[in-house]
Steps between C-alpha positions, in 0.01 A plus 500: 500500500456798273693817564291818522625811320462843661658748737573432862374728774851631556541598133166681502591691818837604354329639186241684706774651717695616192186660355432673833848647516473623138160659575640670808798644310269628222269662750795674677634624168164647386422671836503875448499489121159665486610782729811564292293511181255752652786719615658490151162582339454792741850633416420477126168687549680769704756545223227528233302758699821694572574512130145626427540764768835607350348530151202700637736726691705589184206576278330836522174353366472262795321634806681462835372190685507713813658452837535176684276233355393143519302316238476195284653647190365434153423664166199691641626567852714816513672765295780246429252222419530566129853357526385165640360213295307316768371540852739382767396230742684693778447837662786746448587794722707802391617823660481867395829463314332234277710217633343165569509444879365148511301228330224355721277193490181478302295531819672819627340791310622755759867394475513492876635148544845359453615549140587194291770714344735674587 
């Protein structure tokens, strides 16, 4: 009688179980990574806009961006827009003291929702 080569059912089930455990651990590790990346991007955008507001505030040639505001900042957006290279994907709110008060999601043009940062 000729011996057949191959895997037994038990061996296949063990391999499938190991792969399932590895997949589960990977999924748990990656949960929330996207949210953390969005929060970090929002913080970076807030810092960039704050720097542009600070530059605008120190130059006499820059017109005051006004009181409290909320907009999607970019090169053509406000008095401080000349100090930005690209349009932000977020909406940024600031107060009359020209301090960034929050960075909001792309779908929140009124800056009324919960800020992504701070």
